[in-house]
MIBAFI-166428 format. One record per residue: residue number from 0; x, y, z of N, C-alpha, C, O in turn. Coordinates in steps of 0.001 Angstrom, whole numbers. Layout:
% residues N
    n     n.c1     n.c2     n.c3    ca.c1    ca.c2    ca.c3     c.c1     c.c2     c.c3     o.c1     o.c2     o.c3
  NUM        X        Y        Z        X        Y        Z        X        Y        Z        X        Y        Z
...
% end
This chain:
% residues 123
    n     n.c1     n.c2     n.c3    ca.c1    ca.c2    ca.c3     c.c1     c.c2     c.c3     o.c1     o.c2     o.c3
    0   -15327     1046     1455   -13951     1360     1199   -13902     2691      465   -14594     2896     -532
    1   -13077     3583      973   -12952     4903      358   -11559     5043     -235   -10554     4848      448
    2   -11517     5384    -1519   -10249     5601    -2209   -10323     6950    -2901   -11292     7260    -3593
    3    -9287     7740    -2703    -9216     9064    -3304    -8006     9100    -4228    -6877     8860    -3799
    4    -8249     9399    -5485    -7175     9494    -6472    -6763    10958    -6583    -7596    11840    -6787
    5    -5469    11195    -6446    -4933    12555    -6569    -4176    12657    -7884    -3151    12001    -8070
    6    -4672    13468    -8779    -4040    13621   -10086    -2659    14251   -10003    -1825    14033   -10882
    7    -2410    15027    -8958    -1117    15692    -8822     -104    14852    -8052     1027    15290    -7841
    8     -488    13673    -7638      422    12790    -6912     1527    12296    -7828     1318    12103    -9025
    9     2712    12093    -7251     3819    11525    -8013     3630    10018    -8221     4253     9425    -9102
   10     2768     9407    -7405     2535     7969    -7510     1570     7662    -8642      601     8393    -8848
   11     1827     6583    -9380      845     6151   -10382     -482     5811    -9696     -508     5491    -8508
   12    -1563     5881   -10441    -2892     5655    -9862    -2999     4277    -9221    -3569     4148    -8138
   13    -2456     3235    -9875    -2576     1896    -9293    -1883     1817    -7939    -2354     1112    -7047
   14     -760     2535    -7772      -67     2534    -6481     -852     3307    -5431     -838     2944    -4255
   15    -1536     4367    -5845    -2385     5100    -4907    -3485     4178    -4381    -3782     4167    -3186
   16    -4081     3409    -5286    -5130     2465    -4892    -4551     1426    -3933    -5129     1157    -2880
   17    -3410      845    -4299    -2784     -176    -3464    -2496      355    -2065    -2845     -286    -1074
   18    -1867     1511    -1978    -1499     2056     -673    -2717     2318      195    -2712     2016     1388
   19    -3763     2880     -403    -4967     3170      376    -5679     1891      815    -6194     1817     1930
   20    -5707      893      -57    -6354     -368      312    -5552    -1071     1404    -6131    -1577     2366
   21    -4232    -1108     1267    -3379    -1720     2305    -3612    -1047     3644    -3791    -1718     4660
   22    -3611      283     3645    -3798     1026     4897    -5143      683     5538    -5218      488     6751
   23    -6205      607     4732    -7527      306     5269    -7634    -1137     5755    -8374    -1427     6695
   24    -6901    -2033     5117    -6887    -3431     5564    -6115    -3532     6878    -6571    -4174     7825
   25    -4951    -2900     6930    -4114    -2996     8118    -4715    -2309     9331    -4541    -2779    10455
   26    -5435    -1184     9118    -6005     -492    10280    -7398    -1012    10644    -8008     -531    11599
   27    -7903    -1993     9887    -9178    -2618    10224   -10394    -1907     9662   -11520    -2331     9921
   28   -10203     -832     8897   -11335     -143     8276   -12093    -1108     7373   -13322    -1090     7315
   29   -11342    -1950     6673   -11926    -2998     5846   -11658    -4325     6571   -10512    -4668     6860
   30   -12708    -5043     6850   -12608    -6262     7666   -12026    -7437     6908   -12115    -7530     5684
   31   -11435    -8317     7668   -10944    -9585     7135   -12101   -10316     6461   -13201   -10389     7008
   32   -11848   -10855     5274   -12801   -11608     4472   -13956   -10767     3904   -14909   -11319     3355
   33   -13873    -9439     4035   -14894    -8560     3454   -14754    -8556     1930   -13643    -8541     1400
   34   -15896    -8570     1233   -15855    -8530     -224   -15522    -7119     -686   -16028    -6134     -149
   35   -14663    -7045    -1692   -14258    -5771    -2266   -15092    -5483    -3508   -15708    -6390    -4069
   36   -15115    -4225    -3938   -15827    -3933    -5189   -15178    -4711    -6333   -13978    -4985    -6303
   37   -15964    -5058    -7323   -15387    -5734    -8485   -14407    -4787    -9159   -14451    -3575    -8945
   38   -13529    -5345    -9967   -12556    -4530   -10695   -13279    -3495   -11550   -12906    -2322   -11558
   39   -14307    -3925   -12265   -15052    -3005   -13121   -15797    -1938   -12316   -15846     -773   -12711
   40   -16370    -2343   -11194   -17104    -1378   -10365   -16156     -326    -9800   -16474      863    -9803
   41   -14998     -756    -9317   -14035      202    -8782   -13556     1152    -9878   -13412     2352    -9647
   42   -13314      615   -11056   -12897     1458   -12186   -13978     2495   -12498   -13674     3667   -12719
   43   -15244     2056   -12515   -16358     2984   -12765   -16435     4050   -11677   -16563     5240   -11964
   44   -16353     3600   -10410   -16467     4535    -9281   -15368     5593    -9303   -15617     6762    -9009
   45   -14151     5176    -9652   -13012     6097    -9652   -12825     6801   -10992   -11994     7699   -11127
   46   -13623     6372   -11990   -13531     6933   -13349   -12121     6767   -13913   -11501     7705   -14415
   47   -11644     5513   -13802   -10320     5173   -14314   -10418     3893   -15139   -11482     3280   -15227
   48    -9318     3505   -15730    -9258     2325   -16585    -9384     1030   -15778    -8895      928   -14653
   49   -10047       54   -16380   -10118    -1282   -15793    -8711    -1883   -15688    -8421    -2630   -14754
   50    -7858    -1560   -16628    -6474    -2056   -16602    -5765    -1586   -15329    -5005    -2341   -14722
   51    -6016     -342   -14932    -5391      219   -13734    -5880     -497   -12471    -5081     -848   -11603
   52    -7193     -709   -12373    -7712    -1395   -11183    -7274    -2852   -11174    -7022    -3417   -10109
   53    -7182    -3461   -12341    -6707    -4847   -12419    -5274    -4937   -11902    -4943    -5858   -11155
   54    -4433    -3999   -12288    -3035    -3988   -11821    -2984    -3868   -10299    -2233    -4591    -9643
   55    -3774    -2963    -9740    -3791    -2781    -8288    -4247    -4065    -7587    -3615    -4497    -6622
   56    -5328    -4674    -8059    -5836    -5894    -7437    -4827    -7042    -7564    -4611    -7791    -6612
   57    -4218    -7173    -8735    -3231    -8239    -8926    -2036    -8062    -7989    -1557    -9030    -7399
   58    -1560    -6832    -7856     -439    -6572    -6947     -823    -6877    -5502      -47    -7484    -4765
   59    -2014    -6457    -5102    -2471    -6716    -3733    -2633    -8216    -3477    -2336    -8703    -2386
   60    -3101    -8936    -4483    -3234   -10396    -4350    -1856   -11037    -4259    -1645   -11932    -3441
   61     -917   -10590    -5090      446   -11134    -5054     1102   -10912    -3696     1902   -11730    -3242
   62      756    -9796    -3049     1342    -9480    -1746      582   -10115     -589      997    -9998      564
   63     -525   -10787     -887    -1263   -11500      154    -2285   -10682      912    -2788   -11127     1944
   64    -2606    -9481      418    -3592    -8653     1102    -5019    -9016      726    -5932    -8895     1543
   65    -5212    -9464     -516    -6545    -9838     -966    -6458   -11179    -1691    -5389   -11604    -2128
   66    -7623   -11835    -1806    -7678   -13102    -2540    -8827   -13038    -3538    -9817   -12334    -3340
   67    -8662   -13790    -4605    -9696   -13890    -5624   -10410   -15217    -5435    -9774   -16264    -5313
   68   -11727   -15167    -5412   -12539   -16375    -5321   -13290   -16490    -6644   -14120   -15644    -6977
   69   -12988   -17543    -7389   -13575   -17713    -8719   -15094   -17600    -8669   -15756   -18261    -7870
   70   -15624   -16759    -9531   -17061   -16599    -9638   -17692   -15718    -8572   -18887   -15430    -8632
   71   -16895   -15287    -7593   -17459   -14481    -6502   -16798   -13118    -6372   -17440   -12167    -5925
   72   -15540   -12999    -6750   -14875   -11704    -6677   -13659   -11710    -5771   -13073   -12754    -5486
   73   -13300   -10524    -5330   -12124   -10330    -4479   -12548   -10072    -3043   -13552    -9411    -2779
   74   -11759   -10611    -2124   -12021   -10480     -696   -10734   -10131       25    -9639   -10450     -439
   75   -10881    -9464     1177    -9714    -9211     2024    -9238   -10564     2532   -10024   -11364     3039
   76    -7954   -10805     2388    -7389   -12091     2794    -7464   -12246     4311    -7328   -11271     5051
   77    -7681   -13482     4768    -7604   -13718     6216    -6228   -13283     6697    -5225   -13458     6005
   78    -6203   -12725     7873    -4937   -12203     8396    -3945   -13312     8690    -4210   -14247     9445
   79    -2820   -13167     8073    -1657   -13977     8416     -676   -12960     8967      112   -12378     8221
   80     -726   -12747    10272       31   -11662    10877     1526   -11745    10601     2187   -10717    10454
   81     2055   -12938    10531     3484   -13078    10259     3808   -12617     8839     4806   -11932     8619
   82     2975   -12990     7890     3196   -12570     6510     3062   -11055     6374     3897   -10414     5736
   83     2013   -10477     6974     1845    -9028     6917     2999    -8314     7595     3473    -7287     7109
   84     3448    -8853     8714     4581    -8249     9431     5821    -8252     8551     6543    -7256     8496
   85     6076    -9350     7869     7243    -9437     6984     7125    -8448     5833     8110    -7807     5467
   86     5933    -8318     5259     5718    -7370     4167     5990    -5938     4627     6676    -5169     3952
   87     5434    -5602     5795     5608    -4244     6300     7070    -3984     6683     7571    -2877     6488
   88     7740    -4978     7215     9161    -4847     7542     9966    -4600     6276    10858    -3752     6260
   89     9655    -5336     5219    10344    -5145     3948    10136    -3718     3434    11087    -3060     3013
   90     8887    -3245     3473     8595    -1898     2994     9297     -846     3843     9787      153     3316
   91     9350    -1065     5155    10042     -135     6035    11527      -82     5695    12110      997     5588
   92    12139    -1267     5526    13567    -1316     5201    13852     -641     3871    14859       52     3729
   93    12975     -839     2899    13136     -201     1596    13078     1322     1743    13879     2042     1148
   94    12129     1796     2536    12009     3236     2777    13206     3794     3511    13682     4884     3192
   95    13699     3057     4496    14877     3509     5240    16112     3551     4353    16934     4460     4468
   96    16241     2569     3470    17374     2553     2543    17369     3813     1675    18408     4440     1470
   97    16204     4172     1173    16084     5378      356    16377     6624     1186    17029     7555      712
   98    15894     6638     2422    16113     7773     3304    17599     7975     3586    18102     9096     3519
   99    18296     6887     3900    19727     6977     4177    20478     7459     2938    21360     8313     3029
  100    20124     6910     1798    20774     7326      552    20542     8811      286    21471     9526      -91
  101    19312     9278      479    19006    10703      296    19795    11564     1273    20322    12612      901
  102    19874    11114     2533    20636    11861     3537    22111    11943     3171    22719    13009     3266
  103    22677    10839     2759    24091    10830     2372    24322    11688     1132    25319    12405     1045
  104    23398    11614      169    23513    12456    -1024    23431    13940     -670    23970    14785    -1383
  105    22752    14249      436    22644    15635      895    23853    16038     1730    23952    17184     2170
  106    24781    15094     1952    25995    15405     2708    25870    15235     4213    26731    15696     4962
  107    24798    14572     4668    24622    14359     6101    25485    13197     6583    25744    12247     5843
  108    25924    13290     7834    26645    12175     8436    25619    11151     8909    24425    11439     8984
  109    26104     9945     9227    25193     8921     9749    24536     9391    11042    23356     9127    11273
  110    25292    10083    11880    24749    10585    13148    23630    11592    12887    22621    11588    13593
  111    23793    12446    11892    22753    13421    11558    21505    12732    11009    20382    13153    11287
  112    21707    11682    10235    20571    10919     9702    19806    10254    10840    18575    10285    10864
  113    20525     9656    11777    19891     8995    12927    19143    10019    13782    18037     9752    14250
  114    19744    11181    13983    19086    12245    14747    17795    12681    14068    16776    12870    14733
  115    17832    12840    12754    16634    13222    12004    15552    12149    12130    14374    12470    12281
  116    15947    10886    12069    14985     9795    12211    14357     9801    13600    13149     9613    13740
  117    15166    10014    14609    14626    10071    15985    13612    11204    16141    12561    11035    16759
  118    13949    12361    15568    13014    13503    15644    11717    13171    14925    10634    13501    15407
  119    11821    12526    13787    10638    12131    13025     9769    11180    13844     8546    11314    13866
  120    10397    10230    14511     9656     9236    15292     8983     9874    16514     7923     9417    16942
  121     9583    10915    17071     9014    11592    18238     7850    12499    17860     6943    12736    18657
  122     7895    13001    16626     6891    13989    16194     5643    13357    15810     4697    14042    15423
% end
């Protein structure tokens, strides 16, 4: 598993970890039921706080992407495609809501927002 922390990112470090781990789980880079680095090992590897890696792992577990096995560590959760689909749909809707709000705040009409979205999807 490869995680790159960007100090200039607007996202907190734990969110950077979460997003990269989710992406690698969803695209199959990290296999179902594969063991993940321990919280302490990941913190050491990334040279960050254990508290930060703990937050990322806890959030990922709460969202159903990873599971904790007592005494063994963290593993990629078995795929529950319906659950993952619902999670991704929720995230998409949240992003679209922000996009529409930003477009309206910029003075765009709904038609202009839809046109921009179509162009984005084609590109």
